[in-house]
Structure formats: C-alpha cells, structure tokens
DONU-794866 format. One record per residue: x, z negated, y negated of N, C-alpha, C in turn; residue number from 1. Coordinates in nm, 4 decimals. Last residue first. Layout:
% DONU-794866
+----------+----------+----------+----------+----------+----------+----------+----------+----------+-----+
|       nX |       nZ |       nY |      caX |      caZ |      caY |       cX |       cZ |       cY |  nr |
+----------+----------+----------+----------+----------+----------+----------+----------+----------+-----+
|        X |        Z |        Y |        X |        Z |        Y |        X |        Z |        Y | NUM |
...
+----------+----------+----------+----------+----------+----------+----------+----------+----------+-----+
END
This chain:
% DONU-794866
+----------+----------+----------+----------+----------+----------+----------+----------+----------+-----+
|       nX |       nZ |       nY |      caX |      caZ |      caY |       cX |       cZ |       cY |  nr |
+----------+----------+----------+----------+----------+----------+----------+----------+----------+-----+
|   1.8319 |  -0.2903 |   0.3131 |   1.8386 |  -0.4321 |   0.3533 |   1.7421 |  -0.4593 |   0.4657 | 127 |
|   1.8077 |  -0.0082 |   0.3378 |   1.9201 |  -0.0687 |   0.2683 |   1.9394 |  -0.2143 |   0.3108 | 126 |
|   1.7380 |   0.1702 |   0.6436 |   1.6986 |   0.0997 |   0.5230 |   1.8214 |   0.0337 |   0.4627 | 125 |
|   1.6853 |   0.2650 |   0.9262 |   1.7281 |   0.3426 |   0.8107 |   1.6749 |   0.2793 |   0.6831 | 124 |
|   1.5717 |   0.1166 |   1.1274 |   1.7116 |   0.0885 |   1.0927 |   1.7569 |   0.1619 |   0.9672 | 123 |
|   1.2322 |   0.0033 |   1.0584 |   1.3348 |   0.0868 |   1.1203 |   1.4728 |   0.0545 |   1.0674 | 122 |
|   1.0537 |  -0.1783 |   0.9577 |   1.0641 |  -0.0477 |   0.8930 |   1.1702 |   0.0436 |   0.9497 | 121 |
|   1.0050 |  -0.4028 |   1.0912 |   1.1130 |  -0.4100 |   0.9936 |   1.1337 |  -0.2765 |   0.9224 | 120 |
|   0.7874 |  -0.4058 |   1.2527 |   0.9076 |  -0.3348 |   1.3008 |   1.0277 |  -0.3516 |   1.2098 | 119 |
|   0.5908 |  -0.5526 |   1.1185 |   0.6183 |  -0.5815 |   1.2592 |   0.7493 |  -0.5200 |   1.3083 | 118 |
|   0.5883 |  -0.4378 |   0.8604 |   0.6160 |  -0.5804 |   0.8775 |   0.6605 |  -0.6097 |   1.0205 | 117 |
|   0.5166 |  -0.1753 |   0.9275 |   0.6463 |  -0.2011 |   0.8636 |   0.6844 |  -0.3479 |   0.8791 | 116 |
|   0.2624 |  -0.2257 |   1.0272 |   0.3633 |  -0.1663 |   1.1164 |   0.5029 |  -0.1896 |   1.0580 | 115 |
|   0.1382 |  -0.3120 |   0.7949 |   0.1566 |  -0.4071 |   0.9037 |   0.2593 |  -0.3550 |   1.0041 | 114 |
|   0.1143 |  -0.0748 |   0.6552 |   0.2089 |  -0.1757 |   0.6066 |   0.2373 |  -0.2803 |   0.7140 | 113 |
|  -0.0894 |   0.0362 |   0.8099 |   0.0401 |   0.1051 |   0.8000 |   0.1481 |   0.0071 |   0.7530 | 112 |
|  -0.2904 |  -0.1478 |   0.7529 |  -0.2380 |  -0.1394 |   0.8902 |  -0.1034 |  -0.0667 |   0.8917 | 111 |
|  -0.3311 |  -0.0895 |   0.4817 |  -0.2920 |  -0.2247 |   0.5221 |  -0.2310 |  -0.2229 |   0.6623 | 110 |
|  -0.4157 |   0.1762 |   0.4980 |  -0.2896 |   0.1449 |   0.4317 |  -0.2396 |   0.0057 |   0.4693 | 109 |
|  -0.6602 |   0.1360 |   0.6326 |  -0.5568 |   0.2184 |   0.6935 |  -0.4203 |   0.1888 |   0.6301 | 108 |
|  -0.7993 |  -0.0124 |   0.4403 |  -0.7675 |  -0.0728 |   0.5696 |  -0.6560 |   0.0045 |   0.6393 | 107 |
|  -0.8261 |   0.1812 |   0.2415 |  -0.7535 |   0.0576 |   0.2125 |  -0.7097 |  -0.0110 |   0.3422 | 106 |
|  -0.9853 |   0.3674 |   0.3764 |  -0.8537 |   0.4068 |   0.3257 |  -0.7673 |   0.2828 |   0.3007 | 105 |
|  -1.2221 |   0.2277 |   0.4161 |  -1.1456 |   0.2752 |   0.5315 |  -1.0025 |   0.3100 |   0.4924 | 104 |
|  -1.3950 |   0.1503 |   0.2180 |  -1.2707 |   0.0754 |   0.2309 |  -1.1887 |   0.1151 |   0.3539 | 103 |
|  -1.5321 |   0.4367 |   0.0391 |  -1.5391 |   0.3139 |   0.1179 |  -1.4028 |   0.2476 |   0.1298 | 102 |
|  -1.5801 |   0.6730 |  -0.0867 |  -1.5170 |   0.5657 |  -0.1633 |  -1.5245 |   0.4314 |  -0.0911 | 101 |
|  -1.7223 |   0.8862 |   0.0007 |  -1.5841 |   0.8759 |   0.0464 |  -1.5079 |   0.7649 |  -0.0241 | 100 |
|  -1.9637 |   0.8199 |  -0.1080 |  -1.8965 |   0.9405 |  -0.1575 |  -1.7484 |   0.9393 |  -0.1168 |  99 |
|  -2.0482 |   0.5875 |   0.0138 |  -2.1435 |   0.6979 |   0.0004 |  -2.0766 |   0.8288 |  -0.0389 |  98 |
|  -1.8396 |   0.4319 |   0.2660 |  -1.8897 |   0.4514 |   0.1301 |  -1.9873 |   0.5677 |   0.1266 |  97 |
|  -1.7358 |   0.3577 |   0.5087 |  -1.7120 |   0.4950 |   0.4651 |  -1.7540 |   0.5176 |   0.3201 |  96 |
|  -1.8063 |   0.0797 |   0.4954 |  -1.6766 |   0.1244 |   0.5481 |  -1.6418 |   0.2641 |   0.4988 |  95 |
|  -1.9841 |   0.0268 |   0.1818 |  -1.9684 |   0.0293 |   0.3262 |  -1.8317 |   0.0807 |   0.3664 |  94 |
|  -1.9776 |  -0.1864 |  -0.0962 |  -1.9447 |  -0.0554 |  -0.0423 |  -1.9287 |  -0.0663 |   0.1091 |  93 |
|  -2.0303 |  -0.3879 |  -0.2837 |  -2.1187 |  -0.3669 |  -0.1672 |  -2.1036 |  -0.2259 |  -0.1095 |  92 |
|  -1.8723 |  -0.4758 |  -0.4847 |  -1.9324 |  -0.3435 |  -0.5022 |  -2.0281 |  -0.3078 |  -0.3891 |  91 |
|  -1.8085 |  -0.7341 |  -0.3922 |  -1.8486 |  -0.7125 |  -0.5317 |  -1.9234 |  -0.5804 |  -0.5486 |  90 |
|  -1.7587 |  -0.7170 |  -0.1126 |  -1.8398 |  -0.8254 |  -0.1677 |  -1.8862 |  -0.8045 |  -0.3119 |  89 |
|  -1.6190 |  -0.4700 |  -0.0560 |  -1.7244 |  -0.5235 |   0.0308 |  -1.8167 |  -0.6184 |  -0.0441 |  88 |
|  -1.4403 |  -0.4250 |  -0.2689 |  -1.5332 |  -0.3201 |  -0.2266 |  -1.6482 |  -0.3746 |  -0.1428 |  87 |
|  -1.2983 |  -0.6678 |  -0.2783 |  -1.3741 |  -0.6208 |  -0.3958 |  -1.4796 |  -0.5187 |  -0.3532 |  86 |
|  -1.1786 |  -0.6678 |  -0.0233 |  -1.2700 |  -0.7755 |  -0.0622 |  -1.3578 |  -0.7320 |  -0.1787 |  85 |
|  -1.0140 |  -0.4431 |  -0.0490 |  -1.1211 |  -0.4451 |   0.0514 |  -1.2244 |  -0.5508 |   0.0164 |  84 |
|  -0.8396 |  -0.5335 |  -0.2487 |  -0.9227 |  -0.4149 |  -0.2722 |  -1.0401 |  -0.4103 |  -0.1749 |  83 |
|  -0.7210 |  -0.7488 |  -0.1156 |  -0.7966 |  -0.7707 |  -0.2387 |  -0.8887 |  -0.6546 |  -0.2696 |  82 |
|  -0.5940 |  -0.6102 |   0.0868 |  -0.6983 |  -0.7063 |   0.1229 |  -0.7841 |  -0.7400 |   0.0013 |  81 |
|  -0.4108 |  -0.4671 |  -0.0698 |  -0.5166 |  -0.3954 |   0.0011 |  -0.6278 |  -0.4886 |   0.0455 |  80 |
|  -0.2487 |  -0.6775 |  -0.1581 |  -0.3188 |  -0.5938 |  -0.2555 |  -0.4347 |  -0.5208 |  -0.1885 |  79 |
|  -0.1501 |  -0.7649 |   0.0886 |  -0.2329 |  -0.8545 |   0.0062 |  -0.3123 |  -0.7761 |  -0.0985 |  78 |
|   0.0018 |  -0.5406 |   0.1572 |  -0.1129 |  -0.5794 |   0.2403 |  -0.2058 |  -0.6702 |   0.1611 |  77 |
|   0.1996 |  -0.5565 |  -0.0356 |   0.1050 |  -0.4442 |  -0.0413 |  -0.0169 |  -0.4707 |   0.0452 |  76 |
|   0.3322 |  -0.7859 |   0.0565 |   0.2699 |  -0.7847 |  -0.0755 |   0.1675 |  -0.6737 |  -0.0888 |  75 |
|   0.4254 |  -0.6863 |   0.3021 |   0.3316 |  -0.7991 |   0.2993 |   0.2592 |  -0.8065 |   0.1651 |  74 |
|   0.6035 |  -0.4920 |   0.2087 |   0.4848 |  -0.4500 |   0.2836 |   0.3812 |  -0.5619 |   0.2890 |  73 |
|   0.7972 |  -0.6579 |   0.0937 |   0.7243 |  -0.5625 |   0.0105 |   0.5951 |  -0.5185 |   0.0794 |  72 |
|   0.8876 |  -0.7870 |   0.3243 |   0.8281 |  -0.8657 |   0.2157 |   0.7438 |  -0.7748 |   0.1263 |  71 |
|   0.9889 |  -0.5654 |   0.4630 |   0.8832 |  -0.6477 |   0.5226 |   0.8121 |  -0.7311 |   0.4165 |  70 |
|   1.1871 |  -0.4647 |   0.2894 |   1.0695 |  -0.3833 |   0.3237 |   0.9565 |  -0.4669 |   0.3815 |  69 |
|   1.4134 |  -0.5286 |   0.1379 |   1.3140 |  -0.6312 |   0.1704 |   1.1800 |  -0.5657 |   0.2055 |  68 |
|   1.4396 |  -0.2036 |   0.0972 |   1.4926 |  -0.3246 |   0.0347 |   1.3860 |  -0.4324 |   0.0492 |  67 |
|   1.3692 |   0.0485 |   0.1783 |   1.3998 |  -0.0499 |   0.2800 |   1.4666 |  -0.1735 |   0.2232 |  66 |
|   1.2819 |   0.2362 |   0.0052 |   1.4261 |   0.2233 |   0.0210 |   1.4668 |   0.1218 |   0.1266 |  65 |
|   0.9995 |   0.2062 |   0.0376 |   1.0654 |   0.3374 |   0.0472 |   1.2137 |   0.3243 |   0.0784 |  64 |
|   0.9500 |  -0.0686 |  -0.0043 |   0.9185 |  -0.0072 |   0.1248 |   0.9950 |   0.1247 |   0.1419 |  63 |
|   1.0352 |  -0.0933 |  -0.2721 |   1.0931 |  -0.1759 |  -0.1660 |   1.0714 |  -0.1163 |  -0.0282 |  62 |
|   0.8638 |   0.0882 |  -0.3978 |   1.0085 |   0.1126 |  -0.3996 |   1.0789 |   0.0310 |  -0.2917 |  61 |
|   0.6170 |  -0.0353 |  -0.3521 |   0.6416 |   0.0993 |  -0.2997 |   0.7907 |   0.1301 |  -0.2961 |  60 |
|   0.6472 |  -0.2784 |  -0.4883 |   0.6276 |  -0.2764 |  -0.3435 |   0.6586 |  -0.1404 |  -0.2833 |  59 |
|   0.6674 |  -0.1815 |  -0.7525 |   0.7776 |  -0.2570 |  -0.6919 |   0.7672 |  -0.2562 |  -0.5393 |  58 |
|   0.4123 |  -0.0594 |  -0.7773 |   0.5354 |   0.0185 |  -0.7954 |   0.6528 |  -0.0514 |  -0.7287 |  57 |
|   0.2443 |  -0.2793 |  -0.7350 |   0.2368 |  -0.1629 |  -0.6457 |   0.3626 |  -0.0782 |  -0.6562 |  56 |
|   0.3213 |  -0.4427 |  -0.9505 |   0.3380 |  -0.4907 |  -0.8127 |   0.3347 |  -0.3740 |  -0.7138 |  55 |
|   0.2408 |  -0.2827 |  -1.1647 |   0.3826 |  -0.3149 |  -1.1488 |   0.4101 |  -0.3622 |  -1.0058 |  54 |
|  -0.0392 |  -0.2830 |  -1.1156 |   0.0386 |  -0.1588 |  -1.1191 |   0.1863 |  -0.1835 |  -1.0965 |  53 |
|  -0.0985 |  -0.5567 |  -1.1388 |  -0.1263 |  -0.4857 |  -1.0147 |  -0.0440 |  -0.3571 |  -1.0068 |  52 |
|  -0.0357 |  -0.5976 |  -1.4095 |   0.0361 |  -0.6701 |  -1.3045 |   0.0219 |  -0.5983 |  -1.1702 |  51 |
|  -0.2374 |  -0.4335 |  -1.5201 |  -0.0960 |  -0.4019 |  -1.5441 |  -0.0092 |  -0.4703 |  -1.4384 |  50 |
|  -0.4604 |  -0.5750 |  -1.4315 |  -0.4423 |  -0.4358 |  -1.3891 |  -0.2975 |  -0.3921 |  -1.4093 |  49 |
|  -0.4302 |  -0.8150 |  -1.5654 |  -0.4222 |  -0.8148 |  -1.4195 |  -0.3985 |  -0.6734 |  -1.3678 |  48 |
|  -0.4633 |  -0.7213 |  -1.8315 |  -0.3396 |  -0.7873 |  -1.7886 |  -0.3224 |  -0.7862 |  -1.6381 |  47 |
|  -0.7261 |  -0.6227 |  -1.8280 |  -0.6156 |  -0.5319 |  -1.8577 |  -0.4831 |  -0.5910 |  -1.8085 |  46 |
|  -0.9274 |  -0.7400 |  -1.5517 |  -0.8726 |  -0.7508 |  -1.6867 |  -0.7559 |  -0.6544 |  -1.7029 |  45 |
|  -1.1481 |  -0.5215 |  -1.3614 |  -1.0490 |  -0.6295 |  -1.3736 |  -1.0010 |  -0.6352 |  -1.5187 |  44 |
|  -1.2973 |  -0.2972 |  -1.2767 |  -1.3625 |  -0.4242 |  -1.3088 |  -1.2685 |  -0.5431 |  -1.3141 |  43 |
|  -1.1986 |  -0.0489 |  -1.2456 |  -1.1959 |  -0.1361 |  -1.1275 |  -1.2558 |  -0.2739 |  -1.1543 |  42 |
|  -1.2356 |   0.0726 |  -1.4950 |  -1.2872 |   0.1403 |  -1.3756 |  -1.2895 |   0.0503 |  -1.2520 |  41 |
|  -1.1080 |  -0.1046 |  -1.6705 |  -1.2518 |  -0.0802 |  -1.6842 |  -1.3085 |  -0.0187 |  -1.5565 |  40 |
|  -0.8476 |  -0.0782 |  -1.5849 |  -0.9141 |  -0.2088 |  -1.5770 |  -1.0654 |  -0.1919 |  -1.5842 |  39 |
|  -0.7893 |   0.1848 |  -1.6514 |  -0.8004 |   0.1486 |  -1.5098 |  -0.8726 |   0.0155 |  -1.4919 |  38 |
|  -0.7861 |   0.1585 |  -1.9326 |  -0.8788 |   0.2500 |  -1.8667 |  -0.8999 |   0.2156 |  -1.7208 |  37 |
|  -0.5785 |  -0.0329 |  -1.9623 |  -0.7128 |  -0.0558 |  -2.0194 |  -0.8161 |   0.0315 |  -1.9491 |  36 |
|  -0.3493 |   0.0743 |  -1.8375 |  -0.4120 |  -0.0460 |  -1.7835 |  -0.5526 |  -0.0704 |  -1.8376 |  35 |
|  -0.2103 |   0.3372 |  -1.7812 |  -0.3318 |   0.3170 |  -1.8607 |  -0.4057 |   0.1931 |  -1.8118 |  34 |
|   0.0270 |   0.2961 |  -1.6359 |   0.0232 |   0.3929 |  -1.7462 |  -0.0954 |   0.3710 |  -1.8384 |  33 |
|  -0.0341 |   0.1171 |  -1.4315 |   0.0614 |   0.0771 |  -1.5352 |   0.0559 |   0.1689 |  -1.6579 |  32 |
|  -0.2176 |   0.2622 |  -1.2729 |  -0.2533 |   0.1304 |  -1.3267 |  -0.1640 |   0.0931 |  -1.4449 |  31 |
|  -0.0662 |   0.4892 |  -1.2098 |  -0.1939 |   0.5039 |  -1.2811 |  -0.2357 |   0.3724 |  -1.3451 |  30 |
|   0.1421 |   0.3668 |  -1.0680 |   0.1715 |   0.4384 |  -1.1924 |   0.0444 |   0.4566 |  -1.2754 |  29 |
|   0.0068 |   0.2736 |  -0.8434 |   0.0655 |   0.1788 |  -0.9373 |   0.0956 |   0.2421 |  -1.0711 |  28 |
|  -0.0556 |   0.5206 |  -0.7240 |  -0.1613 |   0.4290 |  -0.7657 |  -0.1092 |   0.3308 |  -0.8706 |  27 |
|   0.2011 |   0.6231 |  -0.6722 |   0.1079 |   0.6986 |  -0.7579 |  -0.0052 |   0.6094 |  -0.8079 |  26 |
|   0.3020 |   0.4186 |  -0.5097 |   0.3703 |   0.4539 |  -0.6340 |   0.2755 |   0.5282 |  -0.7273 |  25 |
|   0.1284 |   0.4200 |  -0.2892 |   0.1305 |   0.3044 |  -0.3786 |   0.2012 |   0.3336 |  -0.5104 |  24 |
|   0.1841 |   0.6780 |  -0.1798 |   0.0481 |   0.6375 |  -0.2157 |   0.0502 |   0.5236 |  -0.3170 |  23 |
|   0.4618 |   0.6702 |  -0.1371 |   0.4019 |   0.7749 |  -0.2212 |   0.2631 |   0.7342 |  -0.2692 |  22 |
|   0.4914 |   0.4535 |   0.0408 |   0.5484 |   0.4477 |  -0.0940 |   0.4848 |   0.5506 |  -0.1864 |  21 |
|   0.3687 |   0.5529 |   0.2699 |   0.3168 |   0.4325 |   0.2058 |   0.3635 |   0.4283 |   0.0603 |  20 |
|   0.5485 |   0.7630 |   0.3172 |   0.4067 |   0.7914 |   0.2917 |   0.3416 |   0.6727 |   0.2214 |  19 |
|   0.7847 |   0.6238 |   0.3657 |   0.7779 |   0.7153 |   0.2513 |   0.6338 |   0.7516 |   0.2164 |  18 |
|   0.7180 |   0.4839 |   0.6012 |   0.7511 |   0.4109 |   0.4784 |   0.7406 |   0.5000 |   0.3554 |  17 |
|   0.6806 |   0.7032 |   0.7749 |   0.5700 |   0.6117 |   0.7461 |   0.5965 |   0.5363 |   0.6164 |  16 |
|   0.9429 |   0.8043 |   0.7770 |   0.8324 |   0.8882 |   0.7287 |   0.7106 |   0.8023 |   0.6929 |  15 |
|   1.0714 |   0.5846 |   0.8955 |   1.1062 |   0.6250 |   0.7591 |   0.9957 |   0.7113 |   0.6988 |  14 |
|   0.9526 |   0.5917 |   1.1462 |   0.9298 |   0.4749 |   1.0613 |   0.9674 |   0.5045 |   0.9161 |  13 |
|   1.0577 |   0.8377 |   1.2331 |   0.9128 |   0.8183 |   1.2214 |   0.8797 |   0.7010 |   1.1310 |  12 |
|   1.3288 |   0.7816 |   1.2391 |   1.2800 |   0.8866 |   1.1496 |   1.1293 |   0.8728 |   1.1276 |  11 |
|   1.3311 |   0.5838 |   1.4371 |   1.3719 |   0.5506 |   1.3008 |   1.3268 |   0.6552 |   1.2002 |  10 |
|   1.2443 |   0.7375 |   1.6570 |   1.1689 |   0.6190 |   1.6146 |   1.2028 |   0.5850 |   1.4705 |   9 |
|   1.4508 |   0.9215 |   1.6683 |   1.3141 |   0.9691 |   1.6434 |   1.2259 |   0.8539 |   1.5957 |   8 |
|   1.6660 |   0.7565 |   1.7295 |   1.6691 |   0.8343 |   1.6045 |   1.5298 |   0.8858 |   1.5683 |   7 |
|   1.5986 |   0.6531 |   1.9852 |   1.5987 |   0.5666 |   1.8668 |   1.5979 |   0.6438 |   1.7346 |   6 |
|   1.3761 |   0.8598 |   2.1785 |   1.5114 |   0.8314 |   2.1284 |   1.5059 |   0.7469 |   2.0009 |   5 |
|   1.1352 |   0.7294 |   2.3922 |   1.1566 |   0.7948 |   2.2631 |   1.2968 |   0.7601 |   2.2141 |   4 |
|   1.0081 |   0.7724 |   2.7017 |   1.1240 |   0.7141 |   2.6324 |   1.1502 |   0.7947 |   2.5049 |   3 |
|   0.6885 |   0.7058 |   2.8212 |   0.7755 |   0.8027 |   2.7554 |   0.8866 |   0.7318 |   2.6796 |   2 |
|   0.6274 |   0.5496 |   3.1310 |   0.6222 |   0.5443 |   2.9866 |   0.7251 |   0.6406 |   2.9284 |   1 |
+----------+----------+----------+----------+----------+----------+----------+----------+----------+-----+
END
C-alpha cells in the first residue's frame, strides 16, 4: 500500500473542503440574493428558499474554515438528500437527466461531504 505523507492528506482534505465550500457558497448566495426568483425555479416557498440559502452559506463557511466541519457537512448532506428527493420524486429526473440536470451532481456533493464527516476534514481546521 502506498504511504501518503500526512501533510499531503491534510492538503487534499483542505482542497476537498474548499471545493465543497465554493459550490455551496455560490448556490446559497443565489438563493439568498433572490429568494423569490429561486423559489419559483425550484418550486419552494420564498421563506424556505431564503432559509436554504442561509443554511448553504453557513454550511459552506463551516466546511471551508473547519469550524464544526463535520456538523456543517452533515447539514449539507441533508440539503443534498432533499435536492435528490425533489429531482427523483417530484420532477421525475433520471440520474443523468435529459439536459445534464440529473441528480448525479447532488449525489457527488453528498459523498464529498460524507468524506468530511468520516475524516473530520483533516487537521488543517479551526475546530
């Protein structure tokens, strides 16, 4: 088995956390900036869409800085499970979707967050 130096493992986990944070921060910002417009596009209420945006922003910051990263990642997993549920059961979208709008992306983000939950996100974190 290949022995990976701890610094490389921690740098890799930091890169993963930053990628997760970038995706959720941009998504959350879109939800929070225009909750009425986003609510219409995702079929949710304006209030829930605003809550979703704030939750995504908070989760992304927690994961990025390593502040309760495991808890933040669990919250983001719940958001992704909700998105997957909506796509499968409400929108009847397949794994790949017809126009790249399937739930493969949501599942990938959930699994990325699961790595943070399982590893704690590495040693390079605040808490």
